[in-house]
N, C-alpha and C positions, 0 to 999 in steps of 0.2 A: 595131551601134551602138558609138560610140566609148567607150573606157574611160578617157577623160581624167579623169572624176570617179568616185571609188569609195571604199571603206572604208579609206582609206590613213592614217588617224590611229591612232597607237599606243594601246593600252590603258594603257601605263605608260611615261613618260619619266623619272620620278624613279628614282634608284638605278641608273642605267645608266652604263656606262663612258664613253659619249660626253659625259655631263654632269658627269663627275668631274674636277675640277681640284685634287684634294687632293695632298699631297706624297707620300703612301705608297700611293695607289691604293685608298683606302677608299670605294668608290663608294656603298655603302649608307648611309654616315654623311654623306657630303658633300652629297647632296641627298636629302631625306626626303619622305614623304607630307605631313607638316605644312608643309614649305617649298613644296611644289609649287603651292599656290594663289597664292603670292606671288612666285614666281620666273619670269621670262621665260626660256624654254628657248633654248639656243644651236642645237641640232641637230634638233629635231623637236617635235611636239605630241602631246598625249594628250587623251583624252576618252571619254565613254560614247556608244556607237553613232556614233562620229565618221566624217565623210566629208571629203574635200578634193580639190583638183585634184592632178594627178600630180607637181607640184613643191611641193605643200603651201604655196602662197602664201596661200590662204584656207581656213579650216576651219569646219566646223559640227558641233556635238555637243549632246547633251542634258545639262542640269543640273536638279536637283530639290532641294526643301527641304520637309521635312514639319513645319516650325515647332517641332520639338523637338530636332533635331540641333544640336550646337555649331558645325557648319559646313555650308554647302550641299554637296550631293553632285555634284561636278563630275568626279570621277575615282574609279575603283575603289580600294578600300582592301585592303591585304594586309600581311603580315609581311615584314620583311627577314630576311636570313640569320642575324642575331644574335638575333632575337626568337622564332622558331618552334622547336619541338622537332624539326621535320623540314625545316628550311631555309625559304627564301622561299616564300610561298604567298598567292594572292589569297583574300580572305575575303568574297566576294560571290557572289550567285547571278544569273547571266545566261546567255543561250542564243542562239546564232546559228541561226535557223530556216529561212532561205530566201535564195537568191541565184541569179540567172542569171550566166553567165560575163561578160557585159558590165555587170553591175550595173544592168540596166534595171529590175529589181525586187529589193528586198532587205527582209528582215524580221528583227528580233531582239527579245528580251524581257529586260527588267531587272526584278528583284523588289526592291521598296523597302519596308522595314519602316515601319509607321505610328508606332511608338514610336522613341525615340532610338536611333540606331545605336550598338551596344555596342563602340566603339573600344577603350576601356581594358580592358574585360573580355577581349576577344579577345587582346590583347597580354599581359596579366598571367597569364591562365590558361595560355596556350601557353608562356610563358616559364618558368612553374613546373613544367611537365611534363617528365618524363624521356623519353629516346628509346624506352623500352619501353612508353610510354603512347600512346594514340591522340591525334591532333590534335583540338583544340577548334575546331569549325567554326561558321560563322554559324548554321546550322540548330540547333546544340546550345544556343544562347544563349536560346532561347525566344521570340525576336522575331517568329517566324512562327506562334506558337500561335494557335489559333482563327481562322486565316486573316486575321490583322490585318496585312495588307500590301497594297500596290498592285502590280498587274501592269502594267508600262508597256511597251507594244509600240511600237516605232519602225519605220516602213516608209518606203522610198524608191521612187519610180517616176519614170523618165525619160520626159518627153514627147519630147525629143530629146537630142542629145549634151550640151548645156549648158543644159538646162531640167529641173530636178529638183523633183519634188513630194515633200513631206514630210508624213507623217501620224503623229501621236502619239496613241495611244489609251490612256487611263488607266482601269483597272478597280479598283474598291474591292472586294476579296474578303471584307472583314469584315462584321460584323453592325451596325455603326454608321457613320453619315456621318463622313467624314474629309476634311480640307482639306490642301492643299499648294500650293506654288509650282511650276509647271512652267516651266522656263527654257531654251527653245531658244536656243543661244548661237552667235554668229558672231564670228570674229576672224581677224586676219592673223597668220601666223607672224612673229615679230620678226626682220626681216632688216636693220634700220637701226641697230642698237646697236653692232655689232661693229667698225666702222671701215673697212668696205669700200665700202658704199653707203649714203648718208644719205637716199635717197629713202624717204619715209614715206607709205604709203597712208592712206586714211581711210574710215570708215563714217559716213553722215549720214542723219538722218531727213528725208525730203523731203516727205512728206505722210502723212496718216493711213493706216496699213496698209502703208507701204513704206519701205525703207531703201536708200539708194544706196550702191553699193560702188565706191569710187574707187581703181582700181589700173591702172597703165599696161598691165599684162599681162593684165588681165581687163576689157576695155572693155565698158561697157554693162550690167554686172551689177547686179541688185537682189535684195533679199529681201523678199517680200511675206508679210504675216501676216494672219490672219483674226480677226475678233471683237475685243472690247475687250481690250487689253493695254497695259501701259506699257513704255517702253523705258528700259533701264538701261545707259548708256554709261560706259565707262572706257577704259583703254589697256593693251595687252599689254606692260607695262613692269614690271620688278622693283620690289618695295617694299623699297628699300634700307634704309629706316629700320627696318622690322620684321625683315628678314633679318640685317642686319649693323650696325645702329645708325649708318648713314650718312644724311646728308640726301638726300631725294629730289629729283632734278632735274626729273623729269616731275610735273605736277600731279595726275595720276590713274594708278593702278596696276592691275595684273592682278587683284588681290583686291578691287577696288572693289565688285563686286556682292555678294560675301560680307560685306564691311564694312557695306554699306548695309542689307541685309536682316537679317542676324543681329545685328549690333552697333549698328544704328541710326545709323550715321555718314553723315549726309546730304552731307558734303563729299567723300565717296569717289566720288560719281557726278557726271558732267558734265551739268549742267542745260541746257547749250547743245546737247545731243543730237548730239554727234559724238565720234569716238574711233577706236581700232583694235580695240575689243572691245565687243560689245553683247549683252545678254540681253533677249529678249522675255519679259516677266514676266506669266504667267497665274496669278493667285491664284484657285484654284478649290476648290469643295467638291464631292466626289463622293459621291452617296448610296450607302448600303449596297447591295452586290451590283449596282451600276450602273456605268456608264462614261461618260466624256466624251472627245470627240475634238477635237484641235487640228490645224489645217492651216496649212502654210506652203509657199512656192514660191521656189526659188532659180533665177534665170534671167538670160539675157543679151539679152532682147528687151523692148521697150516694150509690155507687155501691159495693156490697159486693164481687162480683166476676168480677172485671173489665176486665179480660182477657178471660172469658168464651166464649164470642161471637166474640173475636178479629179477628180470621181468617175469619169467615163468613162475618163480616161487611166489611173487606178489599176486599174480593172476590166480594161482591155485588157492592161496589163502583167502583172497577175496571171494572166490567161488565157494570155498568151504563156509565162509561166514554167511553168504547169501543162502546156501543150502540149509544151514542151521536155522536161520530165521524164517525161511520159507516153510519149513516143517512146523516150527513153533507157531507161526501166524496163519496156519492153514485154514482156520475158520473165519479169518477176518477178510472181508470183501473190499473194504474201503482202503485205497492206497494211502490216503491221508492218515487214517488210523494206524496203518502199518508204519508209516514214517514217524509218527509221534511215539509209538511204542518202542520202535527200534532205537530211537535217540534217548528215550527214557532208560532203557536197559544200558545203553552206552554210557550215559551219565553216571549210572550206579557203578558200572564196572571200572570206569576211569577214576572214580572217587575212592579208590583204595589208597592207603598210605602206610608206609612203615612208621609206626608210632613207637618212639623210644622215650622212656621216662622212668628213671629210678629215683623215687621221691627221697629216699634216705640220702643218696649221694647228692641230690639237688639241695637238700637242707644243709648238709654238712659242708659242701663245697669239695672241689677236687684237690688232690695233693699238690699239684704244681700251679694252682691258681690262687689268687687272693681269697682269704676267708670271707664268706658272706657275712653281712651284718648280724650281730648277736640276736637281735629280735626276730630274725627269720625262723629260728627254731620254734617259735611260739606263734608264728603267723600262718599264712595260707597253707592248708593241707598238712600241717604238722602232725595230725592224727593218723596220717596215711603212710607212715614210713615203710610199711610192708609192700607198698604198691611198686611193682617193677615190671614195666611193659616194654616189650621189644618184639612186636608182632605186626603183621599186615592186617589192618582194621578198616572197615567201611566207615568213611567220614560223612558227616552231614553235608559239608561243603568245604573243599580243601583250601579255600581262601578265607572265607568269613569264619568258618568253624573247623579249623584244621586239627581237631581233637575229637575223640569219640564222645558221644553223649548216650547215656544208658538207654533212655526210652526211644530216642531216635533210632538207635541200632536195632532195637526189637522190630520196628516198622520196616527198616531197610531189608530185613531178612525175608519179608513176605514176597516182594517181587524178585529178590535175588534167588529165592528157592526155586522159582520157575526155570531159571537158566542155569543155576549151579547150587543144587540143594546141599552138596557137601560143604561148600563155602558158607552157606547160611547156617548150617548146623555148627560148624566150627566157630562162627562168630558168637553164637549164643552160649556155647560151652566156654569160650574164652572169657567172657565177662563174669562168669561164675567161678573161674579158677581161683585158688587160694592166694595167688599173687596179684589178683585183681580185687576180689571180694574182701571186704574188711573182716577181720576175725570175729566181729560181733554179728556178721551176716548181712551188713549193708552192701549194696552194689555201688560202685563208684559212679557219680553222676556225670561230671565233666571236669576238666583240669582247673577251671577257675575256682571250683569249690567241689571237690570230690564228695564232701559230706552233705551236699544239698540233696534234696529228695525228688526223684523223678517218679512218675506213675509206674506202678508195678505191672507192666504189660508183658513180662518175659515168659510167663507160663502160657499166656495166650499165644504169643509168637511161637514158642516151642511146639505147641500143639498144631498150629497151622503149618509150620515148616515140616513137622513129622508127617502130616497127611499129604502134603504136596510131594515130599520125598517118596512116600509110599506109592503115590500115583506115578511119579517119574520112573520108579523101579518095578513097574508091572505088578504092584500089590505087595511087594516084599517090604516088611516093616523093619525099621531100624530101632529095635527095642533097647539096644544098648545106649543109643543116644538119649532116648526118652527117659530111661531109668536113671542115667547118670545126671542129667540136668534136673530131674525131679528132686533128687536128694539135695542138691544145692539150693533149689528154690524153696524147699521146705525150711531150710535154715533162714533164708531171706524172709519168708513169710513170718517166721517166729520173731525176727527182728522187728518187723512192722508191728506185730501185736504187742511186743514188749515196750517199744519205744514211742509209738505214735498213737496210743490210746490212753491219754494221760489220766482220765477218770475211770478207766475200766468199764466203760458203758458201751463199747463197740462203736463209738463215734470217733472217727479218726481225723487228726489235724493234717499232718502230712507236710505242710509248708506250701511253697509256690506251686509245686507239682507240675512244672513245665508250662504253666499257663501265664507266665510273666505278669502282665499288668491287668489281669482280668478282674481283680478285686479292688476295693477302695484302698487297701493297704498292700504293702509288700509283705506277702504271707511267709516269707523266709525269715523275717526279722521279728524281734520282740514287739508285741502289740500294745496298744495304749492301756494304761491303768492296770497292767498286769493281766489283761485278758488273753484269751486264746480263741482261735476260730475252730468251731466244729464244722468240718467241711463236707458238703454234699458230695463233692468230687472225690475227696480222700476216702470217704466211707464207701462210696460206690466202687472205686477202684479196688478196694479190699474185698468187697462182695464178689466182684468179678474175679479177683485173684483166687478166692476160695473155690469158686465154681470151676475155674480153669484147672486147679490142682486136683479137684474131685474128678474131673473128666479124665485127666491124665492117669490118675491112680486106678480108675475103673478100666482103662485100656491095659495098664500093666497087670491088673488082676486077672485078665483073661489068660495070662501066661504064668503068673506067679501069684498064687492065692493070697499071699500075705498082704498084698496091697488093698484088699477089700476093706480092711480095718481103717486104712488111711482115708479111703473114700468117705466113710462115715464121719470121720473127724472133720473133714472140710465141708461136708454137708451141714453139720451142726454149726460150724463157724458161720456159714452163710446165713443160716436161720437167725442166729443171734444178731448179726449185722442188719438183716432185714427188719427185725423187731425194732432196733434203734432207729432205722431210717423211717419206718412207717409210723412210729409213735407220734401221738399228738403232744401238745404242750412243748416239751423240750425237743421234740423230734424236728426233722428237717423239712417235712412236708407242710406247706402253707395251704390250709383249707380254703382260705378266702381267694387266693390267687390260683389255686390248683397247680402249684409248681414247687420245685425243691429250691431252697435257698441255704446259704451258709448261716450259722449262728455265731455272733460274737458273744462269748460267754465270760462273765466276770466272776460269778459265783454259782453255787448250785441252783439258786432261784432267781438269778439276775442275768438275763441274756437279751441281746438285741438281734432281731432277724435282719440280715443284710439283703434287702430286696432288690438285688441286681439280677435281671433276667439274662442269664448268660449260659454258656456251654456247661457250666457247673451244674445247672439244673437239668441238663439233658443226659449227662453222663450216667445217671441211674439206669438208662436204657441199656448200657453196656453189660450189666450184670444179668445175663440170661443164658440158660443152657437148656437144651432139649434132649431128653434121653428116650431111646427106643425101649418099648416094654420088654424086649428080649434081654436087655441089660439086667433088668431085675430078675428075670428068669435064670440068667446065667450066673448071677451072683446072689444066691438066696440069703447068705449071711448079711450082705449089704441091705437087701430088701427087708429082711426081718428087723434089723436094727432101725431102719428108717421108719417102719410102721410103728414099732414100739415108741420111738422118740416122738412121733407125731401124735399118737394116741395120748401119750402122757404129757404133752405140751400143746394142748389145743389152741392156746393163744398164739403160739408160733405157727402151728399148722394152718391157721386161718390167713396168715400173711403170705404163704407160698401160693403163687398164682396157680390155682386150680390143679394142684399136684395130683390129687386123687382122680381127677377127671381126665380120661384119656382123650387126646386130641386126634388130629388127622394121622392116620397110619399107626394108631395105638402108641402115641408118643406122650411123654410126661414133660411138663414145663416147670422149670425153676426160674423165678424172676423176682426182682425187687418190686415189680409192678403188677398188680392185678389189671385186668383188661380196662377197667374204668379209668384208673390213673394213667395208664399208658395212653389211652385215647385223649385224655386231657392234655398231656404233655405234647402229643402229636398235633393237637389243635393249635398249639403255639408254634411248634417246630415247622409245620407245613403252611404257615401263614406268611404271605409275602410282605405283610406290614410288620412282621416280627423276624423270625429266623430264616425263612426261605428266600434265597436269592436265585436269580436265573442260573447261577453257577455253583450252587451247593448251599450248605447250611452255614449261616453266619455264626461267629463265636459270641456275639452279643446281639440281643434283640434290637431291631430298628425302633422299637417302642421308645427306647431311650434317646432317640434323635429329638423328639419333642418333649420327652419327659426324663431329663437327666436325673440320676440318683444322687442325692445329697446326703452326706454324713457330716454332722457338725461335731468338732472336737477341739476343745481349748481355743475357741474363737476362730478355728479354721473350717472352711467349707471344703471337704474332700468330696470330689465329684467324679462320677462315672457317666460318660455319655457315649452315644453311638459314634464311633470313629472308624469308618469303613476301610481306610487306607493306612498310611503311615501313622505311627504313634505320635500324639501331641504331648505326651508326658515323658519325662526322663526316667521313669521307673524302669529298672532293669536295663539301663543304658539307652533305652529308647529305640533300639534297633529291631524289636519285635513288638507286635501289637495283637492283643486278643480282645479288643473292644469293638469288634464289628467285621473284621476280615474273615475270609474263608480259609480254613486250614485242612489240608488233605487228610492227615492221620485220623483226626476225630470224625471227619466225615466218613472215612472208610469204616470205622468201627460202628457208626450209626447204621450204615448200609448192611454190615454184617449182622447186626442185631435184628434189623427188620427181616432179614432172610430167616433168622432163627425163629422169630415170633410167627412168621408165616408157616414155617415147618410144623408148628403146633396148631395154629388156629385155622389154617387152610384158606381157600379162596373166598369163602363166604364172609370172613371177617374183613370188612372194608372201612376205609376212612376217606374223607374228602381231601382231594389233592388237585390243585392247591385249595386251601380253605377259601370258601366263597365262590368256587367255580361251579359247584353242583356236580362235579366229576368225582365219582367214587371208585377207588382202586383197592385191590388186595395189597397187603403189606409187601409182597414180593414185587408187585408192579411199582409200588412207591419206591422200593429200593432200586429197581432198575432205572426209574426216572431220575433219581438222585445221581446214579452212576453216569447217566447221560449228561446231566448238568455239569458234573465235574469234568468229564472228558471235553465238553464244549470250551473249556478254558483254553485249550490248545488247538482244537480243530478249526478249520476254516468255516466261517458262517456263510449264510446265503450270499453275502456280498464279497466273500473271499477274504475277510479279515479274521485274524486270530485274536480273541479277546485279551490274552495275556500280554500282547504287545501294546495295549492301550491306544492312545490317540496319535502316536507318532506316525504320520502318514508315510514318511520315507521308509521306515522299517516295515510298515504294513503293506506297502505297494511294491517295494523293490524285491525282485527275485534274488538279489544278493543278500537279503536279510530274512525274507518272510518264510523260507523253508527250514530255517534253523530255530530250534526250540530251546527256550530257557525254562528250567523247572524251578520256579521261584519258591521261596520259603512259605509265602502265603499270598492271598489274592484279594483285591479290592471287593468289598462286600456288595457293591452295586454294579460295577462295570466289569469285574473279572481281571482287571489289570494286575500284572505281576508286581509284588512288593517284597521288600526284604532281600535276603541273600539270593542272588540271581541263579546260583548253581546248586541249590539245595535239592538236588535230585534224590538225595537220601530218602526222605519220606514222601516227598511229592512224587517220586518215582512209583508210588502206589498206583498211579494212573495206568501204569503198564499192566498191573494185575486187573484193574477194572476193564481194560480193553482185551484181556486175554480170553480167547474163545473157549478155553477148557476150564475156566475158573468155576 
């Protein structure tokens, strides 16, 4: 079924860079939650449980009003980066429960309090708390006490590609009858105000129960609604009077429904029953412990009886979804694991968004709008004028991160490829298109700073997606995909080599590389006294990148011999990087601690080793590849060149971990680590007093709990200590923390690496796990044990609790909460409690892959 319609509406448009036209780039202040109901957005739309077409011309979403709130609930509320003690954060409870890859069936849940939503309380309490105190969450306000809330389930089912059935089921969980307005809302994205196209579509009531949708690009569409409801029409136009104290040119504004219902302003609604926005108003009372159902249908046919087959279509689409996941989960015996995996896939499939951003137009301003401040042309992202995005893209989190992030996206594609490998391939190709990739070869990082540097994991992701796609298609390989993305990634690799190796010694700086506050310094900014950091992680990522491109080129060489030469190129790149990593003196390996560290380098012979035991020192494990001996047989030119190079460069040959010694199954190993160093690193990684948690591998060693790292500079004591939960520093806004928590993406790569090492070394190569236990396991068994620890974050333990829910007993014990899974950004290093963005299913959705029986 076509994916033209899907969950492509953002969870938050306010506070984004796209909508920021301020002089100094203060996005969070320029557009706020309070402004959002009155401002027509330039670049996209937001809503609760929203859907749209793939160009977001027409949107549908849910709005609610419990008759006690000061505003209707049209969008999720959260804190901006200046209000929370731990950075920006959504303060709502909602869950993505189900979706098929084509969105033929989708389901989500929003929990709406029956008392007034505590907007001011949430802001004031969080603003008053220090970074050493916990966040004040919605559940902590008491609005859900005694189950005094509505569970609002929103479901979509497609009868065909452009015929969408909508079912809203409202449960009153409390002991008393409660009333509310349920406001399914339909509107056009405002495309007519900016001075390019004055064509203005319209919505019109044509008969009882139907609204005509008049748009040149959506011919024949209508929205049908069932039962008695009144229509509230207004226009998706900014309320200039309210926002800026200017006169309104349009007679009706975007906030008309709110003005009419909450403030009793009858002139805010168009009594002539047409406009560019309409809410279907159901004023209902739901009896205690009962439910009511509301049905609508959005379609492009003339259907005289739009609700005749409604229930049968819904039943069929749900049955289709159940059949799809039954086959996918055929090897999973645990019902709890099935529940977690299915919700993980749902979260990923719901987290698609129409992302529209033309940087050149954004910098210049629109013809019919005031000119942006002059300094804007030299401010944020001014070097990315070529970037022009208008696509459906997988988001990290449609509220906290409603913009794509390059390295997040690469991880998203791993679990996405299980359910929809075509979409996963499309996403990887998209990020390398010429209207995304910079002309110099850099990939765009994220909209706050497209020029920032994310880890180069896209070749790894492309290879993994290629293999999964091949498996999904019965062994048929998509060589066109692999070849096209390979060419683009070679350009990106060259950018890395030219831009991020300042001294030409194959030691790479890279910048913050996605690990936010893991270092003493902000690694994106200029460093003290003109120094620069030679990064263990930056260099390791590049070694991994070289091996990934070598592996891809070897695959392509099976079919097109010309790629054999490219394989040699990347093999040699890898060796030079390995030489730099392994070197003594200026190298990054510390012989005393038997660990990799960053170097702060001031001059050729003046550097300081930054002895922070962090994920930075584990990332060298990622640079590993195992080749079957038949690959050398099949590519004699590659084998001949390799042998020549190794014979003539013995100092480099000695660095490659046992290349000439065939391992299990006649395999060859390429790794930054020989067996001795790997075991030394694993000795720390698998130690419960250092990196090993009950729930995975920590981003920082617990060693620093008692032994904080200190770096003294200009009278300042810059400190890194073990912080297993929320960040206690404002570095990178304070909303992410790499100083102790568990992060799914790097854990996933560690598990993958252990599987590769095992493929070479075999079952006889064993390490102690956990350290000090006397229990020795093969590397494959260690990888499997780590997978189980990560899955434990979400699964019920022996007492029935889910660690990610933390100590909140109400959520742990109530069946109204404890079967709904939130896939947090990261997890507490000791307890497994979810921390950070609560809906970052993007890369935390990797747990779906770990639970996948056919992985």
